N, C-alpha and C positions, 0 to 999 in steps of 0.2 A: 503492502499499500504507501511506498516511501515516493511519490513522485513530485515535484515541483509547485508547489501551489499558484496558480494562475491570480492574478492580480483580482478578478473578477469575485475569485473566491476568496481572498483576504479582504475585500472590501465587502462584504456581502456582513450586514447583521439578521442574524436570524431571529425569526419573532419565535418565541417556543411556545407549547402547549400552555394556554393559560386553565388556572382552577376553573377548573368546570364546575364549582356551588356558586363563585363568584360571575364565572361566566351566563351560566343560568338567568342567575337574580338580576342583571342586566336587565337581561330580556325583560324582564316582569317590571322593571323600572320605565321600558320604555314607554311613551305615553300615544293615545290613541288619537289619531286625525283622518286628514285624507287619503292616508297611504293605505286602509285598512276598508276592507270592501264589506257591507251588512253589516256593521256594526250600530249599534243605536245613536243617533246625533247628540244625542244630551251626553255622550260620553264622552267628549272629544274633548282632549286634556287630562283627562285622567289615565293614571299607570293601567298597567296592563293588571297587575295586582290588585290597583282598587276593582277595577270594573270586574275581577273576577272574584274578588270578595263580596259583592254585591249579589252575588249568584244569580244573573236575572232569568226570566224567562225566557225563553227563544221563542215564544209565537206572542205573548200578550204583555214585554217591555221596550219593547222600543223597535229592536230588532229590525233592519229594513230589506227586503228582497233586490237582486239575488242573496243567499246568501248560505254556503258548505255549511255541515256541521256534521262534526265524526261524533259516533255510540261512544258514551265511557265507558259504557258496560261491556261491549263489543270488542272495543280495540283492546280491554284489561283482558277479556278475554280471548284472542287474537294472538294476546304478547305471550300469555300463559303457555295457551296448547302447545302452539311450535317449542317453546321452552320446556315440554314433558318431550314432545316427541323424539326433538334431537339429542336428548340425554338418553332415554330409549334405545336408540338409535346408536350409541355412541360417535356420535357429530358434535364437531365443531361447528359452531354458527359466527357466521360474517353477512347478516341481512345484507343486501343491496341498500346504500343509504339514498342512491341515487332515487329512489321512490318519493322516499317525502322530503328531503332535502330538510331534516326540522332536529335541529340536534338534544332538544326534548325529546323524539324519540329515539336518537340512539342510543340514550340514556337510561332510558326505560329497559329499551332492547337488552342494553348490556346487565342491569339489574333484573331481568327475565335470563341469564348466563353465556349470552354472546360472548364470544372470543373478541371479539371485534366488531369493526363496518365494514361493508364492501362500499369502495368509490367507483369513476367513471373518468374524472378527468381532473384537471390540479385545482382548479376553484373548490368541487367537494373538498377535496383533501385540506385545505385554506382551510376552508368553514370548520371539517372536523375539529381540525385543530385546535382552531380558536377557542373549541368551546369540552380541551382536556380530553377527544379521542386516543387515545396513546394504539391500538393496533389499527391499522388501517391496509385493505386489499385491495389496490388497485386494479379491475378488472380492465386492463387494455394495456400495451405497448407504450410506456411512453417515454418521447424522445426529444422532447422541448427541450432545449436547454438548459434558459434561466429557472423553468419548473422544477430543473433535474437537479440543477445548484441552489437550488432552497429545500429541497428535498435535503441533498447531501447537509446546509448549515442546520436543519432541524433535526436529524439524527447524530448529529455532534455534537451540540445544544443537550440533548437532551437522552442519557442511557436508556429509558423505557422506552423511547417510542422504537414500535414495531414494525415498518413498513417491507411489506411485498407486492412486486407486479409482473404483470406477464415480458417475459420475452418472444417473439413469433418470427425472428429475422435474424441470418448471419450479421445486416447491414444495420438493422438498428439496435444487436448488442455493439456494434461499432460508433453509433452517434451517441450512445450512453455511455461508454467509456472513457470519448474524447471530452465530454461534457462535464462527466465526476471527476475531469484528474485533477489527484491534491486531495479526493475526499478524505475525511480521516473515517469513517465506518463502510465498510461495503453495503451497496442496495440489494438486499435478498431477491431473486426474480426465480421466476417457474416459467418452465414452456410451455406455451400453447400449443394444445393437438388440436386441427382444426374437425369439428365436427361431420367433414364429407365434404368435398368438391361442390363449388357453390356456396358451402355456408361462408359466415361473415369472416372473422379476423382468425388466424392460427398457420401452424404448420403441417400444410397436408399432409404427409411421409413421415413414417418412422423413421428413416433416413436422415429427411432434412431436420425432423428434431438434434436427431445426435449432433448433425451439424453446426446446430443451432447450440445445443449442448457444450460442445467444443468451444465456439465461438466465446462463450463464456468462461469455460478454462481457461481462455487467456488473457482477458480483461481482470487488471488486480482491481479495478471498483464495484463488481458484480459477485455474486457468490447464489451458486444455483441450490437450492434448496428443495425443487419438486417440483411438481407437470401440474395441471388445470386444464380447462377446456369449461364448454359450454352447450350441455346437450339439446335447448329448447331449439339450437341449429342443426340439427339434426336433420336433411332433406326427409320430407317425406315420412317425417317424425311417428312410431309409433313404437309400440311396448320392446319387439322385438330390435324394432333399431337403434333404437335409443340406448337398451344394452349391452348391443353388441358394439355399439360407438364406446360407450363407459369400461366395458371390459379391456377396448386396446386400449384407453387413458390411464386403469390402474396398471395395466399391462406392459406400459411405458415407463411408469414408477421403479416396478419391478426390475425392467433393462437396465435400468440408466445405474438403479443400486449394483445390479452385477455386476454392472461395467467399472465398479468405483469413481462414479461422478459425482457421488456428495461425501469422497472423503475428501481430508487436507484441507479442508475447509470452516471447521470450527463448528459444521452445520449439527444441531441438537436434536433437530426433530426434521423428516422427511414431510410435505406438505401435499398433499393430493387432492387437488379441489375440483368441486362443479358444481353445478344444483341453481335452476333457474325456480321457478312456480311452480310450474307445470310438472315437472318430474322428478319432485325429490325424492319420490317412494323409489322411483328406480336409482337411484343414487344412492340410497341409503342401502338397497339390498345387495347393490354392486360391492360399494365398499366395505360390507362386511365380508366379505370375500380376500380383499387386500393380504395377502400372505405375510409372517413374519419377516420385518427388514431389517437390515442393518441398524436404524435407526428406529426409535417411535416414530408414531405417521400422523399428521396431524389431518382429520378426512374432515376437511371443511366445507361446509353446507353455505351456500350464497340465496338463497334465495330469499325475497325482501319486499313482493307483493301482499305478502301473507298481513300484513300490519294493517292494513285496513279492509284488503278482499277487496271484492268488487260486484256487484251485480249483474255483471256479463260475461268477459273472457275468463275470467280465473274460477268465475263459479261452475263455468262448465268443463275445466282443463283441472282443476284441482285438483292432485291426488287423492284427499279427503275422499274423494266422489268415490274413486276407484276403490279405496280400503275404508271404509265407513268405519269400522270398528279402533279407528286412532283416533275418534273425534270430526269433528266440522267448524272449517272456519263460518266463520259471522260477516258479510256486509254491511262495514263500519259508515261506510260515507252515506248521505244524504243532501241534496242539494233541492232547498225551498226556494221556489218565483210564486209569484201573482201572477195570475189572468189579468190581461189587460186591456185586449181587445178579445167580442168576439161576434165576429163582423159575419157569418152564416152559420145556420147551425151545423152542421159538418164540420168547423173549424173554428179554432181561438189560437190565443195567442199570449205567450207568457214572457216575463221580462227576463230570461236567463239564455244567452248565446252560447256560441263556441270563445267569448271570453271566459266564462266562466264554469262551464263543464265539458269532461272529457268528451271526443268522436269520434277520436283516430279509428280506435277499434270497433265499439256499436254505439247508434246513438243511445240519448238517456231515454228510461226505461221507468213514467208515470208510474206511483204507485199509488200513493196517496193523495187525497181533498180534505186540507182543513177548512172549514168554516164557523164561525159562530161557535168556536172551540170546540166543535165533533170532528173527528177525522172516521172517514173512512175509506176503503177502498176505491182506486180510483176507474173504476166499470168503464169497458166502452171509451176510453183516451189514449190515444197515442201520437208519439213524435215520430213523424216523417221528415221532419229538415230541421239543421241550426242556420239562424244570419248570425249575424255577430252579438247581439244583444236580443236575441229573439227565438225562442221556441216553435215551430211548428208544429201545431196539436191538431190530428182527425179526430173528429167528436161521435160516436155509432149515433143513431137514433135512439132521443128518450138519454143521451148524458146528460148527469146533471150536474152542471159545471155554469157559473156565470162567473162576470166581471169581479175582481175582488176576492176569489178565491185563492188560496195557496194550494199550489203543488208540491207534494213532494217524490223528487225522483232519484232512483237508484243509477249509478254510473257504471260506465266499465273502464277499465284500466284504471288504477289508482296513480299509477307514473306521469299520465294526462292531467291526473285532478289537484293532485297537490301544488302542481306549478301555477297555478292559475288562482293561487288565493295566498297571500303572504301573512297571515294571519284568523284561524279555524279555530273557531269554537267547540266546545268540548261539553256536550250537553248530554244529560240523563235521560230515562226515559222518560221522565214528567216532561220531559223541558229545558231543565236547571241548566246552565249554562254552569259549570264547575272549573273550566280553565281553560284558555287558549293555546294553538299551537304556533309556534313561529317559523315559516321556512324559510330559506336561504335559494334560489336560482339566477 
């Protein structure tokens, strides 16, 4: 590791991980203003903590539509369920933080047994570090030189900081090594095995994986600690294809170990990582088959969408639908909007659109209607499209819907639900808002 330190490395002032409790407290000291959608107008100027202490009701205490809310009970249920699931199957858990980009949820996930947090791009790493996250798995090859230098400075300043990222090319290894010249600690990397031809990122063949591993061995600034992949990208994914890919991944770890690729670099454990939100049952099954290796194996699952689950894409794909004896996730999001126009018997418009609701996988699902404090199923009401600020609703003959009614919508794909809201109320079943979740996208 002894290399001449470049001038950029010498002059960089590292930003150390903040004390988590203090950083989270600062979030609650922020004041309610125009940045935050859906909050009561008369709450302007209050701190978030002061507003939370008032325990206002989502439906009767001044919240304006559209407003996105998380269910307090369902959020806790989902956190606890995945904690139990991963423990039962002997998996370490690094849920993907890109789903929520909410430091308060990161810490709740860690309190529920998570090893650390998975992220995708440098900005997300800075957010996590600013709120005291000490273990980060970056599910991407990082070749941005300024970002790598900052990672190196963070590693040098904080001996407790653990950072692991993908490598998937010899060229990427060369760029990383050049950017990290003079680093005090090596950056831990895992070779990403692609899920097949036409998949997203990753090395396509085992022979190419070995070439990338050889390049890492020749880079003093990097340390090979394992292998990883993403089974959600398997072409034509089904149980057989996903299982076959995961067995290729674990076999790669075994071959690397037999070849001594984890020797001589002070590697305490071998990382084997996979797991989106659709096939973690297959990951659990295949990872349980990993034989004894020369070092303990960190079997790292990265599912992220579970924290809120959803009412569409993941409701259909969740492994819990295949293994109901393991439990069931519960959709925790509900978007509330108000009917603002009823121009024809078969048509209505609500005041929530693409700026407010996920729509990349499925349109919102009208679930309930509230009028005069009474809630009933949204029978005969279908979302047919979204404009920027309007939901287009088709209403069946006889559907009971009036201007002024509130409609509660289920959403599909949490990754594009969280990102539209900077401050999200967390409400109990009776509508009492007990906390607010801040996001950073």
